[in-house]
C-alpha positions as CSV (number, residue, x, y, z in Angstrom):
1,M,22.3,-86.4,28.4
2,V,23.6,-82.8,26.6
3,V,20.7,-80.4,26.8
4,P,21.2,-77.4,24.8
5,A,21.0,-74.2,26.5
6,K,18.1,-72.0,26.5
7,R,18.2,-69.2,24.0
8,T,16.8,-66.0,25.3
9,R,15.4,-63.4,23.4
10,H,18.4,-61.0,23.1
11,D,20.4,-64.0,21.7
12,A,17.5,-64.7,19.4
13,A,17.4,-61.2,17.7
14,S,21.3,-60.4,17.9
15,S,21.8,-64.0,15.8
16,S,19.3,-63.5,13.1
17,G,20.5,-59.7,12.8
18,G,17.5,-57.9,14.6
19,V,17.1,-55.8,17.3
20,D,14.8,-56.9,20.1
21,I,12.8,-53.4,21.0
22,G,10.8,-54.0,24.3
23,G,10.0,-57.8,22.5
24,R,8.9,-56.9,18.9
25,R,12.4,-57.4,16.8
26,K,13.5,-54.2,14.7
27,Y,15.2,-56.0,11.8
28,R,17.4,-53.9,9.8
29,R,16.6,-53.7,5.9
30,L,19.1,-52.8,3.0
31,D,17.8,-51.5,1.0
32,R,19.6,-51.7,-2.5
33,L,17.9,-48.7,-4.2
34,S,18.3,-46.7,-1.3
35,V,22.1,-46.4,-2.9
36,L,21.2,-45.0,-5.7
37,P,20.9,-41.6,-6.7
38,Q,17.5,-40.1,-7.2
39,Y,16.3,-39.6,-10.6
40,H,15.0,-36.2,-10.9
41,D,14.2,-34.7,-14.4
42,C,13.7,-30.8,-14.5
43,G,12.2,-31.0,-18.3
44,D,13.5,-29.3,-21.5
45,C,15.0,-26.8,-22.4
46,S,12.0,-25.3,-23.8
47,W,12.0,-21.5,-22.3
48,V,13.5,-18.5,-23.9
49,C,15.3,-15.8,-22.5
50,E,13.5,-12.4,-23.9
51,F,16.3,-10.4,-24.0
52,C,19.4,-12.7,-25.3
53,G,17.3,-16.1,-26.6
54,A,19.1,-18.5,-24.6
55,L,17.2,-21.7,-23.9
56,F,16.7,-22.9,-20.6
57,R,14.7,-25.0,-18.0
58,Y,11.3,-23.8,-16.3
59,V,12.9,-24.6,-12.5
60,E,16.0,-22.1,-13.6
61,R,13.5,-18.6,-13.7
62,A,13.8,-15.8,-11.0
63,V,11.3,-16.7,-9.1
64,N,11.1,-13.4,-7.8
65,V,10.3,-11.4,-11.0
66,S,8.2,-14.3,-12.8
67,T,4.8,-15.3,-12.7
68,V,3.5,-18.5,-14.2
69,A,2.5,-17.5,-17.4
70,H,5.5,-14.7,-17.9
71,A,8.9,-16.7,-16.3
72,R,11.9,-14.8,-16.6
73,Y,15.5,-15.5,-16.3
74,T,18.4,-13.6,-15.3
75,H,21.3,-16.1,-15.3
76,C,22.3,-15.5,-18.6
77,C,22.2,-11.6,-19.7
78,R,21.3,-10.2,-16.2
79,A,18.0,-9.5,-18.3
80,G,19.6,-7.5,-21.3
81,T,22.2,-5.6,-18.8
82,V,24.7,-7.6,-20.2
83,V,25.1,-7.5,-24.2
84,L,28.5,-9.4,-25.5
85,P,29.7,-8.4,-28.9
86,Y,29.3,-11.0,-32.1
87,P,32.3,-13.0,-32.1
88,S,34.7,-12.0,-34.8
89,P,35.2,-14.2,-38.0
90,F,37.8,-16.6,-38.1
91,P,41.2,-15.6,-40.0
92,A,41.2,-16.6,-43.5
93,P,44.7,-18.6,-42.7
94,F,43.0,-20.9,-39.9
95,K,39.8,-21.2,-42.3
96,S,41.8,-22.4,-45.1
97,N,44.0,-25.1,-42.8
98,V,40.8,-26.3,-41.2
99,L,38.9,-26.9,-44.3
100,S,41.9,-28.4,-46.2
101,A,42.3,-30.9,-43.5
102,L,38.5,-31.5,-43.5
103,R,38.6,-32.3,-47.0
104,N,41.4,-34.7,-46.5
105,R,39.6,-36.5,-43.9
106,I,36.6,-36.8,-46.0
107,K,39.0,-38.3,-49.0
108,S,40.5,-40.7,-47.0
């Protein structure tokens, strides 16, 4: 007669994927959601720079000079110190080429 060997706690834990810690099994769970990056919504770009009119999110404010009611932004124009000139208009030949290409696409 064949008698099966007696399984110890260590054997039982290792065969089931758990780890025996002080008589209790601690199972390793594979959480599928922990692999995915967490979604974080910063909100809409509804805050406007008072100097240049650029749109920002509230979390992008300059924390050291902002208050809750009056958020200030310095990433765009350095609080009004950087002023960019307006872009020059496109040359006439370029405009006519682009417009004729668009008209041809619309016709076809």
